[in-house]
KEKESE-659860 format. One record per residue (C-alpha): x negated, z, y. Coordinates in steps of 0.001 Angstrom, whole numbers. Layout:
N
X_Z_Y
...
This chain:
245
42_-40_151
-1334_-1012_3264
-1679_1541_6015
-3061_1011_9696
-5297_3139_11252
-3555_4828_14660
-6064_6952_16053
-9503_8803_14868
-11268_12139_16223
-14004_14475_15242
-12872_18239_14809
-16825_19534_14654
-19734_17934_13671
-18695_16393_10143
-14859_17057_10032
-12560_14175_11271
-9176_13843_11892
-7692_10433_10774
-3897_9076_11488
-2524_6221_9578
889_4504_9873
2745_3021_6850
5110_3461_4361
5107_7141_3302
8368_7223_1569
6376_8574_-1576
5389_12119_43
8200_14049_-1318
5761_17663_-1264
3311_19464_781
-180_19463_-563
435_15797_-2379
-2710_13701_-1787
-3839_10174_-868
-6761_7877_-2696
-8248_5306_-603
-9747_2204_-1196
-12885_1573_1210
-14355_-1810_1615
-17772_-1908_-238
-16807_1331_-2425
-15625_981_-6157
-13849_4179_-6419
-10951_5459_-3929
-11845_8681_-2374
-8804_11109_-2359
-8061_12940_700
-5431_15771_1158
-2374_15360_3252
-2595_17539_6469
902_16583_7674
3380_13443_7116
6161_11967_9024
8092_10496_6238
9720_7047_6587
9212_3339_6050
6946_3168_8883
6089_6794_9020
2682_8544_9709
-7_10263_7837
-2233_12892_9031
-5493_13278_7200
-8668_15561_7886
-11539_15027_6025
-15354_16201_5934
-18384_14026_5565
-19732_14850_2173
-21391_11431_1095
-21503_7835_1706
-17877_7033_1429
-16665_9759_4046
-19576_8633_6237
-18160_5315_6230
-14560_6561_7296
-15960_7867_10380
-16495_4416_11652
-12669_3206_11214
-10897_2101_14409
-7517_1842_15732
-5903_-1328_14256
-7945_-900_10771
-6265_-1528_7854
-6872_516_4674
-5445_54_1371
-3918_3592_-246
-2168_5149_-3044
345_7487_-1669
2254_10699_-2759
-114_11560_-5729
-366_14827_-7241
2704_17307_-8188
2071_19517_-4611
3270_22895_-3976
6858_24522_-4887
8407_26386_-1815
11463_27592_-3609
10473_30645_-4798
11939_34007_-3551
9042_35376_-1941
9965_35865_2188
6545_36503_3461
4012_34061_2138
128_34300_2546
-1512_30759_3040
-5398_30581_2579
-7212_27581_3700
-10952_27791_3306
-12969_25143_4926
-11359_21260_4074
-9220_23571_2204
-7086_24325_5644
-5204_20895_6109
-3436_20932_3050
-1791_24505_4568
-558_23073_7640
1901_20704_5983
2715_23703_3577
3219_26204_6693
5963_23939_8231
7734_23618_5052
8031_27076_4339
9297_27890_7852
11894_25018_7327
13092_27196_4124
13389_29971_6577
10350_31754_5402
8040_33770_7648
4045_32754_6448
1368_33834_7759
-2156_32021_7454
-5539_32917_6992
-8302_30227_7604
-11829_30924_6332
-15246_29084_7610
-18783_29804_7503
-19461_29831_11324
-17345_29704_14570
-18336_25663_15250
-16898_25004_11850
-13340_26256_12815
-10833_23429_13371
-6818_23313_13357
-6554_26882_14442
-4415_25906_17688
-2041_23617_15578
-1241_26582_13209
-680_28794_15997
1644_26378_17814
3894_26860_14797
4450_30357_15899
2900_31855_13092
463_34403_12816
-3229_33050_12251
-6139_34887_11184
-9418_33286_11067
-12303_35020_8892
-16161_33671_9567
-18752_34849_7175
-21309_35321_10315
-18961_37265_11910
-19315_34438_15327
-15447_34356_15260
-12084_36316_14123
-12880_39035_11202
-16567_39030_9958
-16430_38091_6236
-14505_36122_3751
-11135_35383_3718
-10543_38358_999
-11041_40935_4166
-7978_39275_5805
-6200_40322_2566
-5111_43755_3172
-1155_43964_2938
1867_41830_4574
2515_39311_2178
4175_38937_-1004
2919_35735_-2164
54_33703_-1823
-632_29763_-1617
-4143_28446_-1035
-6768_25719_-1496
-10445_25766_-1060
-13648_26354_-3147
-13696_27657_-6737
-15620_30972_-5672
-13085_31506_-2907
-10207_31229_-5535
-11935_33659_-8176
-11938_36129_-5050
-8369_35475_-3989
-7296_35472_-7795
-9045_38945_-8461
-7162_40253_-4983
-3403_39262_-6311
-4578_40363_-10143
-4976_44123_-8343
-1783_43912_-6351
321_42660_-9111
1250_39519_-7379
982_35574_-7588
604_32504_-6479
-44_28625_-6381
-3912_27594_-6193
-4659_23552_-5101
-7909_22605_-6918
-10527_20230_-5481
-12116_18204_-8077
-13333_15065_-8481
-11540_11889_-9528
-11434_8407_-10188
-7904_7307_-10706
-5826_9661_-9330
-2886_9720_-11656
-3876_10665_-14463
-4752_7263_-16379
-8531_8059_-16438
-8647_11780_-17680
-11771_12236_-15839
-10705_15709_-13716
-8926_17327_-16623
-9550_20972_-17181
-8276_23954_-19267
-5464_26152_-18818
-3567_28842_-20716
-976_26098_-21649
-3210_23403_-22574
-5675_20946_-20760
-4337_19554_-17576
-5226_17036_-15338
-5902_18084_-11956
-4550_14787_-10244
-1647_14799_-12297
-293_18026_-13325
-1747_19603_-10322
-3904_19697_-7737
-1454_22590_-7556
-1398_25318_-10433
154_28468_-10651
-1830_31923_-10763
-742_32742_-14433
-1909_29115_-15917
-5503_29409_-14711
-8629_30400_-16878
-11780_31455_-15066
């Protein structure tokens, strides 16, 4: 499916916000992702959806970090450029639970899907709060956008240069009954431990290398308590009770 680049801007030294226009009707849940075909690269690049205006001529907001040659090439995209995308991939977050005060935790480039999720939870009548975790103040992005939604936002930085000093778990003391999170695996393990101690549950959106993006190549399979699952097709969101560390 062809999408047109509307705009692109740098949020930090290595993180970019890309807005695309095209048919977004396949996007049905927050936490889904797209696969982008870049000229000159064989494999598509998976990027989580930050926000989406659903429609035949809708918009996609994608936030990505430069980590290799493919994402570096994306920084050169200019308005008017066209990209081939696979859209609406993955299972996304389930916001239909009985929780009333969910906590959303995003670590680094795990922050973007929390934004669309936050909007969906608010629309469902819930009262989310948000924790955004980074290494240092120069890496912080999208804080203002979350605050504009009217939710409580806590920033944690490992070096203490902004917000609460430490990891995201330093901001997990109280005030929530469920957790949604996306970020690196070490963060997941720490969040999982806190939830275990509190007897709470949650949903974890995993980051994984993948090729096809829709469950055919089996390259992103992982073991769960209920058998092997494909992060791209059965995930990227897994519930706490099925995760094996």
